[in-house]
C-alpha positions as MATLAB code, in Angstrom:
seq = 'MILFFISIVFKVIQALVLLNVILSFIMPYERNEFKTIVSNLTEPLLKYFRVIIPVGSFGFDLAPMLLLFLLEFAERGLIAILS';
ca = [
       9.547  -18.059  -12.911;
      11.264  -15.131  -11.222;
       9.011  -12.673  -13.083;
       5.950  -14.482  -11.765;
       7.322  -14.320   -8.207;
       8.077  -10.595   -8.540;
       4.571   -9.965   -9.845;
       3.002  -11.926   -6.967;
       5.015   -9.996   -4.356;
       3.922   -6.659   -5.800;
       0.277   -7.783   -6.038;
       0.285   -8.932   -2.398;
       1.664   -5.570   -1.252;
      -0.929   -3.744   -3.345;
      -3.716   -5.909   -1.920;
      -2.552   -5.188    1.625;
      -2.535   -1.440    0.964;
      -6.059   -1.610   -0.483;
      -7.203   -3.724    2.449;
      -5.745   -1.174    4.849;
      -7.694    1.604    3.105;
     -10.939   -0.383    3.170;
     -10.512   -1.297    6.826;
      -9.840    2.324    7.718;
     -13.196    3.276    6.157;
     -15.149    0.394    7.680;
     -13.586    0.474   11.161;
     -11.812    3.822   11.584;
     -11.436    3.695   15.368;
     -11.838    0.003   16.101;
      -8.688   -1.975   16.775;
      -8.547   -5.722   16.321;
      -5.762   -8.184   15.630;
      -6.373   -8.481   11.876;
      -6.445   -4.714   11.339;
      -3.310   -4.332   13.449;
      -1.443   -6.921   11.350;
      -2.452   -5.269    8.074;
      -1.542   -1.849    9.449;
       1.839   -3.046   10.729;
       2.649   -4.454    7.284;
       1.651   -1.355    5.320;
       2.511    1.585    7.587;
       6.297    1.352    7.072;
       5.722    1.976    3.358;
       3.003    4.582    3.799;
       4.869    6.743    6.323;
       7.329    7.978    3.684;
       4.495    9.099    1.414;
       2.676   10.811    4.274;
       5.712   13.051    4.692;
       5.453   14.037    1.011;
       1.653   14.371    1.024;
       0.417   15.123    4.533;
      -3.198   14.383    5.461;
      -5.218   17.508    4.747;
      -7.573   19.315    7.065;
     -10.467   17.338    5.602;
      -8.858   14.054    6.711;
      -8.349   12.396    3.317;
      -5.076   10.483    3.021;
      -3.613   10.378   -0.495;
      -0.520    8.384    0.503;
      -2.045    4.957   -0.347;
      -2.981    6.153   -3.836;
       0.549    7.407   -4.461;
       2.040    4.195   -3.080;
      -0.209    2.041   -5.293;
       0.746    4.099   -8.331;
       4.466    3.790   -7.619;
       4.208    0.064   -6.859;
       2.519   -0.539  -10.217;
       5.121    1.616  -11.971;
       7.992   -0.219  -10.230;
       6.512   -3.646  -10.982;
       6.074   -2.909  -14.681;
       9.536   -1.382  -14.917;
      11.227   -4.261  -13.128;
       9.454   -6.864  -15.239;
      10.325   -4.960  -18.433;
      13.987   -4.821  -17.415;
      14.192   -8.490  -16.462;
      12.278   -9.908  -19.423;
];
């Protein structure tokens, strides 16, 4: 049961990060309540990765990709340890 809960938490975080990326492509300069909520939930995690990989001069942000990779790695590792 706890493994299922851990997996769900990681999947929700991953979905929010992907949603943040999609919204930034669809509405890059538009601000609405939904986009603000998603951004407020994901930015605390993304800001650490933006220090490691700053946005380049071409404006492509690789921080979400790194975060998604590390979330998947952490989820699999945690489930392997606990099972």
